[in-house]
VEXDREN-2710 file (C-alpha; in Angstrom, 1 decimal):
% VEXDREN-2710
k/r/px/py/pz
1/MET/91.7/70.6/94.7
2/ARG/88.5/72.2/93.3
3/HIS/89.2/75.3/95.3
4/HIS/92.2/75.8/93.0
5/ARG/90.1/74.9/89.9
6/GLY/91.5/71.5/89.4
7/ARG/89.4/68.9/87.8
8/SER/91.6/65.7/87.8
9/VAL/95.0/64.9/89.2
10/ALA/97.7/62.3/88.7
11/LEU/101.1/61.6/90.1
12/PHE/104.1/61.2/87.8
13/GLY/107.9/61.0/88.1
14/SER/109.8/59.2/90.6
15/VAL/107.0/58.9/93.1
16/ALA/104.6/57.3/90.4
17/ARG/107.4/54.9/89.4
18/GLY/108.3/54.0/92.8
19/ASP/112.0/54.9/92.6
20/ASP/111.7/58.1/94.8
21/THR/114.3/59.0/97.5
22/PRO/113.9/61.1/100.7
23/GLU/115.2/64.1/98.5
24/SER/112.6/63.7/95.8
25/ASP/109.9/65.9/95.1
26/ILE/106.3/64.9/94.2
27/ASP/105.2/65.6/90.7
28/PHE/101.4/66.2/90.1
29/LEU/99.7/66.4/86.6
30/VAL/96.5/68.4/87.0
31/GLU/93.8/69.2/84.4
32/PHE/92.5/72.5/85.3
33/GLU/89.1/73.9/84.6
34/PRO/88.7/76.1/81.4
35/GLY/89.7/79.9/82.0
36/SER/92.2/78.9/84.9
37/SER/95.5/80.9/85.1
38/LEU/99.0/80.4/86.1
39/PHE/98.1/81.8/89.4
40/ASP/95.6/78.7/90.1
41/LEU/98.5/76.4/89.3
42/MET/100.9/78.3/91.6
43/ASP/98.4/78.4/94.4
44/LEU/97.8/74.8/94.2
45/GLN/101.5/74.1/94.1
46/GLU/102.1/76.0/97.3
47/ALA/99.0/74.6/99.0
48/LEU/100.1/71.1/98.3
49/GLY/103.7/71.8/99.4
50/GLN/102.5/73.1/102.7
51/LEU/100.0/70.3/103.1
52/LEU/102.6/67.5/102.3
53/GLY/105.6/69.1/103.8
54/VAL/107.8/68.2/100.8
55/PRO/108.6/70.1/97.6
56/VAL/106.0/69.6/94.8
57/ASP/105.8/70.5/91.2
58/VAL/102.4/70.9/89.5
59/VAL/102.2/70.6/85.7
60/SER/99.0/71.4/83.7
61/VAL/97.9/68.8/81.1
62/GLY/99.5/70.1/78.1
63/GLY/101.8/72.4/80.0
64/LEU/104.9/70.7/78.8
65/LYS/104.1/70.0/75.3
66/ASP/107.5/68.3/74.5
67/ARG/107.1/65.9/77.3
68/ASP/103.4/65.5/77.5
69/ASP/103.1/62.0/76.0
70/HIS/105.9/60.7/78.3
71/ILE/104.2/62.2/81.3
72/ARG/100.8/61.0/80.3
73/ARG/102.1/57.4/80.0
74/GLU/103.6/57.1/83.3
75/ALA/100.9/59.2/85.2
76/VAL/98.9/57.4/87.9
77/PRO/95.5/59.0/88.6
78/ILE/94.7/59.7/92.2
END
């Protein structure tokens, strides 16, 4: 995580709620270090997908302003 400039990480979405299916992706909410770029997010998403062997989505804290409150409420820190 730190290699990709991530400070903290949480799960959200179907995996966090416990209603995931075999077709579900894994959604990660990541707080990145100041000065991080979209490339850091994309690199982390690719690395997690390869490590876990399933599709993943990585969202930065504040990255989805219209859904940020909802995501933070259901986020489970890991």
